[in-house]
C-alpha positions in Angstrom: 101.3 167.4 5.0 100.1 163.9 4.0 99.7 162.5 0.6 97.5 165.2 -0.9 98.2 168.4 1.0 96.5 171.7 0.3 99.6 173.7 0.5 97.9 177.1 0.5 95.9 176.0 3.5 99.0 174.8 5.3 100.9 178.0 4.6 97.9 180.0 5.9 97.9 178.0 9.1 101.6 178.9 9.5 100.7 182.6 9.0 98.0 182.2 11.7 100.5 180.7 14.1 102.7 183.8 13.4 99.8 186.1 14.3 98.3 187.1 10.9 95.3 185.9 8.9 96.3 187.8 5.8 97.6 184.5 4.2 94.0 183.2 4.3 93.2 185.8 1.6 96.2 185.1 -0.6 94.9 184.4 -4.1 97.7 182.0 -5.1 100.3 179.8 -3.5 103.0 182.2 -4.7 101.3 185.1 -3.1 101.0 183.2 0.2 104.7 182.2 0.0 105.7 185.8 -0.6 103.7 187.0 2.5 105.0 184.2 4.7 108.6 184.9 3.6 108.1 188.5 4.7 107.0 187.3 8.1 110.0 185.0 8.5 112.7 187.2 7.0 113.8 188.5 10.5 112.9 185.5 12.5 115.1 182.8 13.9 113.0 179.6 13.7 113.1 175.9 13.2 110.4 175.0 10.7 109.1 171.5 10.8 107.4 170.0 7.7 106.0 166.6 8.7 104.9 163.7 6.5 106.1 164.8 3.1 105.2 162.4 0.3 106.3 164.3 -2.7 109.5 166.4 -2.8 107.7 169.1 -4.8 105.4 169.7 -1.7 108.5 170.8 0.3 109.5 173.5 -2.2 107.2 176.3 -0.8 108.4 175.7 2.7 112.0 176.0 1.6 111.2 179.2 -0.3 109.7 181.0 2.6 112.4 180.4 5.2 114.3 183.4 6.3 118.1 183.5 6.4 118.0 182.5 10.1 115.5 179.7 9.7 116.1 176.0 9.2 113.8 173.5 7.8 113.4 169.9 9.0 111.3 167.7 6.9 110.1 164.1 7.6 109.0 161.5 5.2 108.3 157.8 5.0 109.8 157.5 1.6 113.6 157.2 1.3 113.6 158.5 -2.3 111.8 161.7 -1.2 114.3 162.1 1.7 117.2 161.8 -0.7 115.7 164.4 -3.0 115.6 167.0 -0.1 119.4 167.4 -0.1 122.5 166.8 -2.2 124.3 165.9 1.1 123.4 162.3 2.0 124.8 162.8 5.5 122.0 165.3 6.2 119.4 162.5 5.8 118.8 160.7 9.1 116.9 157.4 8.7 114.9 157.0 11.9 114.4 153.3 12.6 110.9 152.0 13.3 110.0 151.9 17.0 110.3 148.3 18.2 107.9 146.5 20.5 109.8 147.0 23.8 109.9 150.8 23.2 106.4 150.8 21.8 105.2 149.2 25.1 107.3 151.6 27.1 105.6 154.5 25.4 102.1 152.9 25.9 102.9 152.3 29.6 104.1 155.9 30.1 100.8 157.3 28.8 98.4 154.6 30.1 100.1 152.9 33.0 96.9 151.5 34.6 95.7 150.0 31.3 99.1 148.4 30.6 99.1 146.9 34.1 95.5 145.7 34.0 95.6 144.5 30.4 99.2 143.5 29.7 98.5 141.0 26.9 95.9 143.1 25.2 98.1 146.2 25.4 101.0 144.4 23.7 98.6 143.0 21.1 97.4 146.6 20.5 100.9 148.0 20.2 101.7 145.2 17.6 98.4 145.9 15.7 99.4 149.6 15.6 102.8 148.6 14.1 104.6 150.3 16.9 103.8 153.7 15.3 104.4 156.3 18.0 101.6 158.6 17.1 99.1 155.8 16.9 100.2 154.4 20.2 100.0 157.9 21.8 96.4 158.4 20.5 95.2 154.9 21.5 96.8 155.1 25.0 95.3 158.5 25.7 91.9 157.4 24.5 92.1 154.2 26.7 93.3 156.2 29.7 90.4 158.7 29.3 87.9 155.9 28.9 89.2 154.2 32.0 88.9 157.4 34.1 85.2 157.4 33.2 84.9 153.8 34.2 84.0 152.6 30.7 85.1 149.1 29.5 88.6 149.4 28.0 88.8 145.7 27.0 86.2 146.2 24.3 87.8 149.4 23.2 91.2 147.7 22.9 89.6 145.2 20.6 87.9 148.0 18.6 91.3 149.8 18.2 93.0 146.6 17.1 90.2 146.1 14.5 90.6 149.7 13.4 94.3 149.2 12.9 93.6 146.1 10.8 91.2 148.2 8.6 93.8 150.8 8.1 96.4 148.2 7.1 94.0 146.7 4.5 93.3 150.3 3.2 97.0 151.0 2.8 97.6 147.7 1.0 94.7 148.5 -1.3 96.1 152.0 -2.0 99.5 150.6 -2.8 97.9 148.1 -5.3 96.2 151.0 -7.2 99.4 153.0 -7.5 
């Protein structure tokens, strides 16, 4: 979802994944929820809602689930996670990926890069704060660039620089809040 999701758009994409584009024409969020609930009423599905920043954003997804559906939501915010349920045991705090596992993930995706640039690869994993998705994207990009014979050393530096820019941006956003 992210910090400022367009819930109607997200629900519409779920409708598309279920084989209908009628949710695209839903005039309101409530109408889209009603239509999606109709699609899910007889389904047995695990519904994943990723990156929830505000517990109110989860409400439509909980409303549309059918009786045989379960919802798993992820968030970076402990208070938001606690608001998802009245049963604390249902909240699973996933620890941050540490460096050895971050490198293991990087090596699994881009083994030649990790072998040819071990120090730079570790520095990149650190710059990406061991975030699995960031490591995955960076490693795939580096692996692709390497296949074309392009210089990966410069790209590693660019990626580290990009991670630093994002870190500054996050700090700036936190200061404004």
